C-alpha positions as CSV (number, residue, x, y, z in Angstrom):
1,X,-204.0,32.2,11.0
2,X,-201.0,33.3,8.8
3,X,-199.0,30.4,7.5
4,X,-195.4,30.2,8.7
5,X,-193.7,30.4,5.3
6,X,-190.3,29.8,6.9
7,X,-191.3,26.2,7.2
8,X,-192.4,25.9,3.5
9,X,-189.2,27.1,1.7
10,X,-188.0,23.6,1.1
11,X,-191.5,22.7,-0.2
12,X,-191.5,25.7,-2.6
13,X,-188.1,24.6,-4.1
14,X,-189.2,21.0,-4.2
15,X,-192.1,22.0,-6.4
16,X,-189.8,24.2,-8.6
17,X,-187.0,21.7,-8.9
18,X,-187.8,20.3,-12.3
19,X,-187.8,23.7,-14.0
20,X,-185.2,25.4,-11.8
21,X,-182.5,27.1,-13.9
22,X,-183.8,25.3,-17.0
23,X,-185.2,28.3,-18.8
24,X,-182.3,30.7,-18.6
25,X,-178.8,29.7,-17.1
26,X,-179.1,32.3,-14.4
27,X,-177.8,30.4,-11.4
28,X,-175.2,28.6,-13.6
29,X,-173.7,31.8,-14.8
30,X,-173.5,33.3,-11.3
31,X,-172.0,30.0,-10.1
32,X,-169.3,30.3,-12.8
33,X,-168.5,33.9,-11.7
34,X,-168.5,32.9,-8.1
35,X,-165.9,30.1,-8.7
36,X,-163.8,32.5,-10.8
37,X,-163.6,35.0,-8.0
38,X,-163.0,32.4,-5.3
39,X,-160.3,30.7,-7.5
40,X,-160.0,27.4,-5.6
41,X,-157.2,24.9,-6.4
42,X,-157.9,21.3,-7.4
43,X,-158.4,19.1,-4.4
44,X,-160.3,21.7,-2.3
45,X,-162.8,20.1,0.0
46,X,-165.9,22.1,-0.8
47,X,-169.3,22.0,0.9
48,X,-172.1,23.7,-1.1
49,X,-175.1,24.4,1.2
50,X,-178.6,25.0,-0.2
51,X,-177.2,23.5,-3.4
52,X,-180.4,23.3,-5.5
53,X,-179.7,21.4,-8.7
54,X,-176.0,22.0,-8.2
55,X,-174.9,25.1,-10.1
56,X,-172.0,25.8,-7.8
57,X,-171.3,22.2,-7.0
58,X,-171.0,21.3,-10.7
59,X,-168.7,24.2,-11.3
60,X,-166.5,23.2,-8.4
61,X,-166.4,19.6,-9.4
62,X,-165.3,20.6,-13.0
63,X,-162.4,22.5,-11.4
64,X,-161.2,19.4,-9.5
65,X,-162.8,20.1,-6.1
66,X,-164.0,17.3,-3.8
67,X,-167.6,18.4,-3.4
68,X,-170.3,17.7,-0.9
69,X,-173.7,19.3,-1.8
70,X,-176.6,19.5,0.6
71,X,-180.2,20.8,0.2
72,X,-183.4,20.4,2.2
73,X,-185.6,19.9,-0.9
74,X,-185.7,16.2,-1.8
75,X,-186.4,16.7,-5.5
76,X,-183.4,19.1,-5.8
77,X,-181.1,16.4,-4.3
78,X,-182.6,13.7,-6.5
79,X,-182.0,15.7,-9.7
80,X,-178.5,16.8,-8.6
81,X,-177.6,13.2,-8.0
82,X,-179.0,12.1,-11.4
83,X,-177.2,14.9,-13.3
84,X,-174.0,14.8,-11.4
85,X,-173.6,11.2,-10.0
86,X,-170.0,11.8,-8.9
87,X,-170.9,14.6,-6.5
88,X,-171.7,13.6,-2.9
89,X,-175.3,15.0,-2.7
90,X,-177.2,14.7,0.5
91,X,-180.7,15.7,1.8
92,X,-179.9,17.8,4.9
93,X,-181.1,20.8,6.9
94,X,-178.4,23.5,6.6
95,X,-179.1,24.5,10.2
96,X,-178.1,21.1,11.5
97,X,-175.2,19.8,9.3
98,X,-174.6,16.1,9.9
99,X,-171.0,16.6,8.9
100,X,-167.7,16.5,10.8
101,X,-166.2,19.6,12.3
102,X,-163.2,21.1,10.4
103,X,-163.7,18.8,7.4
104,X,-163.9,21.5,4.6
105,X,-161.7,24.2,3.1
106,X,-164.6,26.2,1.6
107,X,-168.3,26.5,2.2
108,X,-170.4,28.0,-0.6
109,X,-174.0,29.0,-0.9
110,X,-175.7,30.4,-4.0
111,X,-178.7,32.7,-3.4
112,X,-179.8,30.8,-0.3
113,X,-178.7,32.7,2.9
114,X,-181.4,35.3,2.5
115,X,-184.0,32.6,2.6
116,X,-183.0,30.7,5.7
117,X,-185.0,31.1,8.9
118,X,-182.1,31.0,11.3
119,X,-179.1,32.7,9.7
120,X,-176.9,32.8,12.8
121,X,-177.2,29.1,13.2
122,X,-176.5,28.4,9.6
123,X,-173.3,30.5,9.7
124,X,-172.3,28.9,13.0
125,X,-172.6,25.5,11.4
126,X,-170.7,26.7,8.4
127,X,-167.9,27.9,10.6
128,X,-167.9,24.6,12.6
129,X,-167.4,22.4,9.5
130,X,-164.6,24.7,8.1
131,X,-161.0,24.1,9.0
132,X,-159.2,27.0,10.7
133,X,-158.4,29.5,7.9
134,X,-161.1,28.0,5.7
135,X,-163.4,30.3,3.7
136,X,-167.0,30.9,3.1
137,X,-168.5,32.4,-0.1
138,X,-172.2,33.2,-0.2
139,X,-174.2,35.1,-2.8
140,X,-177.3,37.2,-2.3
141,X,-179.4,39.3,-4.7
142,X,-177.7,42.7,-5.4
143,X,-178.0,45.8,-7.5
144,X,-177.4,45.8,-11.3
145,X,-177.2,48.6,-13.9
146,X,-180.0,48.0,-16.4
147,X,-180.3,51.5,-17.9
148,X,-183.9,51.6,-16.7
149,X,-185.0,48.6,-18.7
150,X,-186.6,46.9,-15.7
151,X,-188.1,50.0,-14.0
152,X,-191.6,49.2,-15.1
153,X,-191.3,45.6,-14.0
154,X,-189.9,46.4,-10.6
155,X,-192.7,48.9,-9.9
156,X,-195.2,46.3,-10.9
157,X,-193.7,43.7,-8.7
158,X,-193.5,46.1,-5.8
159,X,-197.2,47.2,-6.2
160,X,-198.4,43.6,-6.2
161,X,-196.1,42.4,-3.4
162,X,-198.0,44.8,-1.1
163,X,-201.1,42.7,-1.8
164,X,-199.6,39.5,-0.5
165,X,-201.9,37.7,1.9
166,X,-199.0,35.9,3.8
167,X,-195.4,36.9,4.6
168,X,-192.8,36.3,1.9
169,X,-189.7,34.2,2.8
170,X,-187.1,36.9,2.1
171,X,-184.7,38.2,4.8
172,X,-182.1,40.9,4.7
173,X,-179.4,40.4,2.0
174,X,-176.9,42.3,4.2
175,X,-174.9,39.3,5.4
176,X,-171.7,41.0,6.5
177,X,-172.8,41.8,10.1
178,X,-173.9,38.3,10.7
179,X,-170.6,36.9,9.3
180,X,-168.7,39.0,11.8
181,X,-171.1,38.1,14.6
182,X,-170.4,34.4,13.8
183,X,-166.7,35.0,14.3
184,X,-165.6,35.2,10.6
185,X,-162.8,37.5,9.7
186,X,-161.6,39.3,6.5
187,X,-165.3,39.9,5.6
188,X,-165.7,41.6,2.2
189,X,-168.0,41.7,-0.8
190,X,-167.7,41.6,-4.6
191,X,-170.4,42.8,-7.0
192,X,-171.5,40.4,-9.8
193,X,-173.8,40.9,-12.7
194,X,-175.4,38.9,-15.5
195,X,-177.0,40.2,-18.7
196,X,-178.8,37.3,-20.4
197,X,-181.0,37.5,-23.5
198,X,-184.5,36.2,-23.2
199,X,-186.1,35.2,-26.5
200,X,-189.8,35.8,-25.7
201,X,-192.1,37.4,-23.1
202,X,-193.4,33.9,-22.2
203,X,-189.8,32.7,-21.6
204,X,-189.3,35.7,-19.3
205,X,-192.4,34.8,-17.3
206,X,-191.4,31.1,-17.2
207,X,-187.9,32.1,-15.9
208,X,-189.4,34.1,-13.0
209,X,-191.7,31.3,-12.1
210,X,-188.9,28.8,-12.0
211,X,-187.2,30.1,-8.9
212,X,-187.9,31.8,-5.6
213,X,-189.8,34.7,-7.3
214,X,-192.7,32.3,-7.6
215,X,-193.3,32.7,-3.9
216,X,-194.4,36.3,-4.6
217,X,-197.1,35.2,-7.0
218,X,-198.2,32.3,-4.7
219,X,-198.7,34.8,-1.9
220,X,-201.4,36.6,-3.9
221,X,-205.1,36.0,-3.9
222,X,-205.9,34.0,-7.1
223,X,-207.6,37.0,-8.8
224,X,-204.6,39.2,-8.0
225,X,-202.2,36.5,-9.2
226,X,-204.0,36.2,-12.5
227,X,-204.1,40.0,-12.9
228,X,-200.4,40.3,-12.1
229,X,-199.5,37.6,-14.7
230,X,-201.4,39.5,-17.4
231,X,-199.7,42.8,-16.6
232,X,-196.3,41.2,-16.2
233,X,-196.6,39.6,-19.7
234,X,-197.7,42.9,-21.1
235,X,-194.6,44.6,-19.6
236,X,-192.4,41.9,-21.0
237,X,-194.0,42.5,-24.4
238,X,-193.2,46.2,-24.1
239,X,-189.6,45.4,-23.3
240,X,-189.3,43.1,-26.3
241,X,-190.7,45.7,-28.6
242,X,-188.4,48.3,-27.2
243,X,-185.3,46.4,-28.3
244,X,-185.4,42.9,-26.8
245,X,-185.6,41.4,-23.3
246,X,-182.3,41.2,-21.5
247,X,-182.2,39.7,-18.0
248,X,-180.1,42.3,-16.1
249,X,-179.5,41.0,-12.6
250,X,-176.9,41.6,-9.9
251,X,-175.6,39.7,-6.9
252,X,-173.3,40.3,-4.0
253,X,-170.6,37.7,-3.3
254,X,-169.9,37.7,0.4
255,X,-166.5,36.3,1.4
256,X,-165.1,35.6,4.8
257,X,-162.5,33.5,6.6
258,X,-162.8,31.2,9.6
259,X,-160.4,32.4,12.3
260,X,-157.2,30.6,13.0
261,X,-157.2,30.1,16.7
262,X,-154.1,31.4,18.5
263,X,-151.9,28.7,20.1
264,X,-152.1,28.5,23.8
265,X,-148.8,29.7,25.4
266,X,-146.8,27.0,27.1
267,X,-147.1,27.2,30.9
């Protein structure tokens, strides 16, 4: 019987929490870029869903926002609360937000919407908790110009992903149709990129195993997983010898607005 991996995503990130975004500031840098693009004023009531250790939540708090951060992984919430005690961090299923309707100006979600098992419900909940005219800002993995540096790695990952013995928890990163279906307006996207130096091949491997990529390796048979690790480290060695390892990664920032309901004409 195939495991239903959609039920294990919180477990995966619970296991990863202690090293999540600790090797290379990947999510922190994308969070900074996200908040730069959204450009929220101080006092904004912001809800960060699937918050992890709080990359976006911490950025928003530093800019004067009133932040609520929710995640379904207990260890993520525990670490977020310890590192940012002034942020209102809560353990919560993003498909069932135990939060008041219309209570937020902005809902954010960093690299989480492509992992949820019921995207329409998550977006419907996000719309419910937003005030009319409030905004949503969600990031998903996207393209990045790397001048071919990661071609060998990407081929290797693609080859081994075909050997996975259970489904992987990724869903489509094309969020725009679902935002429109949920009733959001002014749907648009912005491309983001990071180019972060990685000091050693081992650091490159540790980075990949510190976030959702680990699910790909965990979905392999043990022999294939060990073989993949060896070949991945060899590829990172090659990259270092070719001029250094630079983590070239892209994201798409999806932006949309909750509709302002038209007033009912007086009868």
